[in-house]
C-alpha positions in Angstrom: 100.6 125.0 111.4 98.6 123.9 108.4 94.8 124.2 108.2 94.4 120.6 107.0 96.5 117.5 106.5 95.3 115.1 103.8 96.3 111.5 104.3 96.2 109.3 101.2 96.8 110.1 97.5 94.0 108.4 95.6 90.9 110.0 94.0 89.3 111.0 97.3 92.5 112.7 98.6 93.1 114.4 95.2 89.6 115.7 95.1 89.9 117.0 98.7 93.2 118.7 97.9 91.8 120.4 94.8 88.9 121.8 96.6 91.1 123.0 99.5 93.3 124.7 97.0 90.4 126.5 95.4 89.2 127.6 98.9 92.7 129.0 99.5 93.4 126.8 102.6 96.9 125.8 103.7 97.4 122.0 103.7 99.9 119.2 103.5 99.0 116.4 101.2 100.7 113.1 102.2 100.1 111.0 99.1 102.5 108.1 99.8 103.6 105.9 96.9 102.1 106.8 93.4 101.4 103.1 92.8 99.5 102.3 96.0 95.9 103.0 94.8 94.2 99.9 93.4 92.8 102.0 90.6 96.1 101.8 88.8 95.5 98.1 88.1 92.2 98.6 86.3 92.7 98.0 82.5 89.5 99.7 81.5 86.9 101.9 83.3 83.4 102.4 81.9 81.5 103.6 85.0 83.1 107.0 85.6 81.0 109.7 83.8 82.8 111.4 80.9 85.8 109.0 80.8 84.4 105.8 79.1 87.0 103.2 78.2 89.9 104.9 80.0 92.5 102.8 81.9 93.0 103.3 85.7 96.5 104.5 85.1 95.4 107.2 82.7 92.5 108.3 84.9 94.8 108.6 88.0 97.3 110.6 85.8 94.5 112.9 84.8 93.5 113.5 88.4 97.1 114.2 89.5 97.9 116.4 86.5 94.8 118.5 87.2 95.7 118.9 90.9 99.3 119.7 90.1 98.3 122.3 87.5 96.2 123.9 90.1 99.2 124.2 92.4 98.7 121.2 94.6 101.9 119.8 96.0 101.8 116.0 96.5 104.3 114.7 99.0 105.3 111.1 98.5 105.5 110.6 102.3 103.2 108.2 104.2 101.5 109.1 107.5 102.3 106.4 110.1 100.6 108.0 113.1 98.3 110.9 114.0 98.1 112.3 117.5 95.1 114.3 118.7 96.7 117.2 120.6 93.3 118.8 121.5 93.3 122.0 119.4 95.4 120.5 116.6 96.9 117.2 115.3 100.5 116.0 115.0 101.2 113.8 112.1 104.2 111.4 112.0 105.4 110.8 108.5 108.6 108.9 109.1 111.4 111.4 109.5 109.0 114.3 109.2 106.3 115.7 111.6 103.5 118.0 110.5 100.9 119.9 112.5 97.4 120.7 111.2 94.1 121.9 112.7 92.1 119.3 110.8 92.6 115.9 109.2 91.1 114.3 106.1 91.7 110.6 105.9 91.6 109.2 102.4 93.8 106.1 102.7 91.6 103.7 100.7 90.3 100.3 101.8 92.6 98.0 103.8 92.6 94.7 102.0 95.3 92.8 103.9 94.5 90.5 106.8 96.4 90.9 110.0 99.4 88.5 110.4 99.1 86.2 113.5 100.7 88.1 116.4 100.7 91.5 114.6 98.1 93.1 116.8 99.4 91.5 120.0 103.0 92.7 119.4 102.4 96.1 117.9 104.8 98.4 119.7 106.5 95.4 121.3 108.7 94.6 118.3 106.1 95.0 115.5 106.0 98.3 113.7 105.0 99.9 110.4 107.8 102.4 110.0 111.4 101.1 109.9 113.0 104.5 109.5 111.1 105.7 112.6 111.8 102.7 114.9 114.7 101.0 113.2 117.4 102.7 115.3 116.0 101.0 118.4 117.2 97.7 116.9 120.8 98.7 116.2 123.0 95.6 115.9 120.0 93.3 116.2 118.2 91.0 113.8 115.0 92.2 112.1 112.6 91.1 109.4 110.6 93.2 106.9 107.4 92.0 105.3 106.5 94.3 102.4 103.5 94.6 100.2 105.2 97.0 97.8 108.6 98.4 96.7 108.6 101.0 99.5 110.0 98.2 101.8 113.2 98.0 99.7 114.3 101.4 100.8 113.6 100.6 104.4 115.4 97.3 104.2 118.5 99.0 102.7 118.5 101.6 105.4 118.2 99.0 108.2 121.0 96.9 106.7 123.4 99.7 107.6 122.5 99.5 111.3 121.2 96.0 112.0 123.2 92.9 112.3 120.8 90.9 110.1 118.0 91.9 107.8 115.5 89.4 106.3 113.3 90.7 103.5 110.0 89.0 102.6 108.1 90.6 99.7 104.5 89.8 98.9 104.7 91.4 95.5 106.0 90.0 92.3 108.7 92.3 91.0 112.3 91.5 91.9 113.5 93.6 94.9 116.5 95.9 94.5 118.4 95.1 97.7 121.9 95.4 99.1 123.9 92.2 99.1 123.9 91.8 102.9 120.1 91.5 103.0 118.6 88.0 103.0 115.7 87.7 100.5 113.2 85.1 101.4 110.3 84.2 99.0 108.3 82.5 101.7 104.8 82.7 103.2 104.6 84.3 106.6 102.6 82.3 109.1 103.0 84.0 112.5 104.9 86.6 114.6 105.9 85.0 117.9 106.9 86.4 121.2 107.0 85.9 125.0 104.1 88.2 125.7 106.3 91.3 126.1 108.4 91.3 123.0 108.9 89.6 119.6 111.5 86.8 119.5 110.8 85.1 116.1 108.9 85.0 112.8 107.5 81.8 111.5 107.3 81.1 107.8 106.2 78.1 105.9 109.8 77.0 105.7 111.6 78.0 108.9 111.5 80.0 112.1 113.6 83.2 112.1 115.0 84.4 115.3 114.4 88.2 115.1 114.1 91.1 117.6 111.6 93.0 115.4 109.3 92.7 112.5 108.4 95.7 110.3 105.3 95.4 108.0 105.2 97.7 105.0 101.5 97.9 103.9 99.8 99.6 101.0 97.3 100.9 103.6 98.0 101.2 107.3 95.1 99.9 109.4 93.0 103.0 110.2 92.6 102.0 113.9 96.4 102.1 114.1 96.6 105.5 112.3 94.8 107.5 115.0 93.6 106.3 118.4 89.9 106.5 119.3 88.5 106.5 115.8 85.1 104.8 115.7 84.8 102.1 113.0 81.8 100.3 111.4 82.5 97.0 109.7 86.2 97.8 109.5 85.6 101.2 107.8 85.7 104.7 109.4 82.3 105.6 110.6 81.2 109.0 109.2 78.1 111.2 108.9 76.8 112.9 105.7 79.4 115.6 106.1 82.1 112.9 106.2 82.9 113.8 109.8 84.4 111.0 111.8 84.0 110.3 115.6 86.9 112.6 116.5 86.3 116.3 116.2 88.2 117.8 113.3 88.7 114.5 111.6 87.0 113.7 108.3 87.2 110.6 106.1 86.3 110.0 102.5 86.6 107.3 99.7 87.1 103.6 100.3 88.2 104.0 103.9 84.8 105.4 104.7 83.0 102.2 103.5 81.2 100.8 100.5 80.5 101.1 97.6 84.2 101.2 96.5 83.6 103.4 93.4 85.6 106.2 91.9 82.6 108.5 91.7 81.8 108.1 95.3 85.5 108.7 96.3 85.7 111.9 94.3 82.4 113.2 95.6 83.2 112.4 99.2 86.6 114.1 98.9 84.8 117.2 97.8 82.4 117.0 100.7 85.1 116.3 103.3 87.1 119.3 102.2 84.1 121.6 102.3 83.3 120.2 105.8 86.8 120.8 106.9 86.6 124.4 105.7 83.4 124.9 107.6 85.0 123.3 110.7 87.9 125.8 110.5 85.6 128.7 110.1 83.6 127.7 113.1 86.8 127.4 115.2 87.6 131.0 114.4 84.1 131.9 115.8 
């Protein structure tokens, strides 16, 4: 059982991890893909104090190097679901499960819009983790819509157990896929079903008869990450201590709302970690 689980590997999550390490708390840091944070795309940053003219890639490297040098372990796993168990939380990270007394969500700002039918068929053929739910569709036809290269690994895995795998990337680099996978450079229009389960995926060129659709996003919608989380304008509602509506859950950085600035994310990560420490101390009585 960990003291804290940090979800998200950007500046806010790294700041929280560093402060928890300094306070000697046990934690698991689920950072996901190294290239997920949008900061990596910034060619030059001039508004972060002390680092004028630095690129986003360099700044993220500095953040990560600092954390690692301090003994922080960054796992490249992504959290798909968090269950509130009352006195602790259970975190599903694909093939791994973790338990923690407190959660710090630092997943960044969700930029993608929902695909038509995505909300309606979530859990009825639509999912965010192919390695978790893929075995349910053994010998069946599935489609993967991916915002990043993480989807390639999931598609290659599913190609070994599913009868047919369609892969639709929304990024520019050429996917590294097994020969049996059907690569479609098409625009997704809608996920269709009969009200109880998915039966097809419509693109701008065709209608694919599939039993499931897996969506690999840079950021999983926060309202799908943990049930009962109160939102405000699509962001996690927090107080000045970065405490969310669920006891023991804290949020920081872009997922906690505007402004979407590095300095805000780093500061909120620090506040969230200190608030989590105080929460743990209060639990001990």
